[in-house]
C-alpha positions in Angstrom: -1.3 -23.2 -29.1 0.7 -19.3 -29.6 3.1 -18.6 -26.8 2.0 -16.0 -24.4 4.1 -13.4 -22.8 2.2 -11.0 -19.7 3.5 -7.8 -19.9 6.7 -6.5 -18.1 6.7 -4.8 -14.3 6.0 -1.0 -13.9 8.9 -0.4 -11.8 9.0 2.0 -9.0 11.3 2.7 -6.3 10.4 5.4 -5.3 7.2 4.6 -2.7 5.4 8.2 -2.5 5.5 8.3 -7.0 3.5 5.0 -6.4 1.9 5.3 -3.3 0.6 9.4 -5.8 0.0 7.3 -8.8 -2.1 3.7 -7.3 -3.9 6.7 -5.0 -2.8 4.1 -1.9 -5.5 5.9 0.7 -3.0 6.0 4.0 -5.3 8.2 6.4 -6.6 6.8 9.3 -9.7 9.2 8.8 -10.3 8.5 5.6 -10.0 5.3 5.5 -12.8 5.3 9.4 -15.2 7.4 6.8 -15.0 4.7 4.4 -16.9 2.3 6.8 -12.8 0.8 7.5 -10.4 0.5 10.0 -6.9 -0.4 9.6 -4.3 -2.4 11.7 -1.0 0.6 11.0 -1.7 3.3 11.6 -0.3 4.0 7.0 -3.5 2.6 6.6 -2.1 -1.0 6.3 -5.1 -4.5 6.9 -3.3 -7.5 8.3 -4.1 -10.9 6.1 -7.0 -11.6 7.6 -9.0 -8.8 7.3 -8.8 -9.8 3.1 -12.2 -11.6 3.7 -13.5 -6.9 4.3 -11.5 -5.0 2.1 -12.1 -8.0 -0.9 -15.9 -7.5 -0.6 -15.1 -3.3 -0.4 -13.3 -2.7 -4.1 -16.6 -5.6 -5.0 -18.8 -3.3 -4.0 -17.1 -0.2 -4.5 -14.8 -0.6 -8.5 -13.6 2.3 -8.5 -11.3 0.7 -5.5 -8.4 -1.5 -6.3 -6.1 -3.3 -3.3 -2.3 -3.1 -3.3 0.0 -5.7 -1.5 2.7 -5.4 0.7 4.6 -8.6 -0.3 8.2 -8.5 1.0 10.5 -8.5 1.4 8.4 -4.0 1.5 8.2 -5.1 -2.2 4.7 -3.4 -2.6 2.4 -5.0 -5.9 -0.6 -2.9 -7.4 -3.6 -5.9 -7.0 -4.3 -8.6 -4.8 -2.0 -11.6 -3.4 -3.8 -14.1 -1.1 -1.1 -15.1 1.7 -0.3 -15.0 5.4 2.1 -11.9 6.8 0.8 -9.4 3.6 -0.8 -6.0 4.2 -3.7 -4.9 2.1 -4.0 -1.0 1.3 -7.1 -0.3 -0.5 -6.1 2.8 -3.4 -8.2 4.7 -5.1 -6.3 5.6 -8.3 -4.8 3.3 -11.4 -5.3 0.1 -10.9 -2.7 -1.4 -13.9 -2.0 -4.9 -11.8 1.5 -5.0 -13.6 2.2 -0.7 -11.6 5.6 -2.4 -8.5 7.0 -1.0 -5.4 10.7 -2.2 -4.8 12.1 0.7 -2.7 15.0 -1.1 -1.8 16.4 -0.9 -5.1 16.5 3.3 -5.2 20.4 4.0 -4.2 18.9 6.4 -2.0 16.6 4.3 0.1 18.0 4.5 3.0 18.0 7.5 3.4 14.0 7.3 2.4 14.2 5.2 5.6 15.6 7.4 8.2 13.8 10.0 6.4 10.4 8.6 7.5 11.2 7.5 10.9 11.7 10.5 11.9 8.4 11.6 10.7 6.9 8.6 12.7 9.1 9.6 15.5 7.7 12.7 15.2 3.8 11.5 15.0 4.7 9.4 17.4 5.6 12.2 19.9 2.3 14.1 18.7 0.6 11.9 20.3 1.9 11.7 23.2 1.7 15.6 23.9 -2.0 15.3 23.0 -1.8 17.3 19.9 
């Protein structure tokens, strides 16, 4: 028996670039059109919906699952566990893709920007726009 090596992860610190490459679907209406109702505004599904998502990707291999395994780390494959959040994607399904935004030198600016965008969305909802 010889030793086997695992391929090195392809690490992203840019969450947007990771989402674009993996084809992460985060549009609520698009997910509803697929027959899925996300638990979060960003298109995430809590762990108790894992069976629904696994059945969905098994029926349609054009889609795959991204797992938020925290703290603030995403992997481009299904990882079972409690307190995980899953996303559906239709892009590159390479299981070695990993995103860890807190390793980026400007992570605090990206976080501030995403919080501002979320607050703006909530204000639009509150004002019925």
